[in-house]
C-alpha positions in Angstrom: 13.3 38.4 82.9 15.1 36.2 80.3 15.1 37.1 76.5 13.9 34.3 74.3 14.9 33.7 70.6 11.7 35.2 69.3 12.4 38.5 71.0 15.6 39.1 68.9 14.9 41.4 65.9 16.6 40.3 62.6 17.3 43.7 61.1 18.6 42.3 57.8 15.3 40.4 57.3 13.4 43.4 58.3 15.3 45.5 55.7 14.7 43.0 52.9 11.0 43.0 53.8 10.9 46.8 53.7 12.7 46.9 50.3 10.2 44.4 48.9 7.3 46.4 50.2 8.7 49.6 48.8 9.3 48.0 45.4 5.8 46.5 45.4 4.3 50.0 46.1 6.4 51.5 43.3 5.2 48.9 40.9 1.6 49.3 41.9 1.9 53.1 41.4 3.6 52.7 38.0 0.9 50.3 36.8 -1.9 52.5 38.1 -0.4 55.5 36.3 -0.1 53.5 33.1 -3.8 52.4 33.4 -4.9 56.0 33.8 -2.9 57.1 30.8 -4.2 54.2 28.7 -7.8 54.9 29.7 -7.4 58.6 28.7 -6.4 57.4 25.2 -9.9 56.9 23.8 -10.5 54.2 21.2 -7.7 51.9 22.2 -8.4 48.2 22.3 -7.9 46.0 25.3 -4.7 44.6 23.8 -3.3 48.1 23.5 -4.3 48.8 27.1 -2.7 45.6 28.3 0.5 46.3 26.4 0.8 49.8 27.9 0.3 48.4 31.4 2.8 45.5 30.8 5.5 47.8 29.5 5.1 50.6 32.0 8.4 49.6 33.7 10.4 50.3 30.5 12.2 53.7 30.1 13.1 55.2 26.7 16.7 55.2 25.7 18.6 58.5 25.9 20.7 59.7 23.0 23.9 59.0 24.9 22.8 55.4 25.2 22.5 54.9 21.5 25.3 57.0 20.1 28.7 55.4 19.8 27.6 52.1 21.4 28.7 49.0 19.5 25.9 47.0 18.0 25.5 43.6 19.5 23.3 42.3 16.6 24.0 43.5 13.1 21.0 44.4 11.0 21.9 41.8 8.4 24.2 39.1 9.7 24.7 37.6 6.2 26.0 40.9 4.7 29.8 41.4 4.7 31.0 43.8 7.4 33.0 47.0 6.7 35.4 46.3 9.5 38.8 44.9 8.6 
C-alpha cells in the first residue's frame, strides 16, 4: 500500500495550530473572568464594563519594573533636565 502526500503529518503546522487554540482558550477564559468581575461591580456603566473586558490582558507593573528604570518620556519635555 503506497503512502500519498496527504497521509504525511506536518508536525510543525500541527504545533502552530495547537498553540493558536491554547492561546484562544486562554483569551476566552481571561475575558470571561473579566466579564464576571465587571458584572459583580454593581452600578457600572456599559463603557466601564467594556473597558474592563478590553483591558483584561494587561498586568499591573511590579515595583521592580518601576524603580530605577530610565524614563523614556519626561513629564515636561520643555523643562531643562538636571542631567549634565
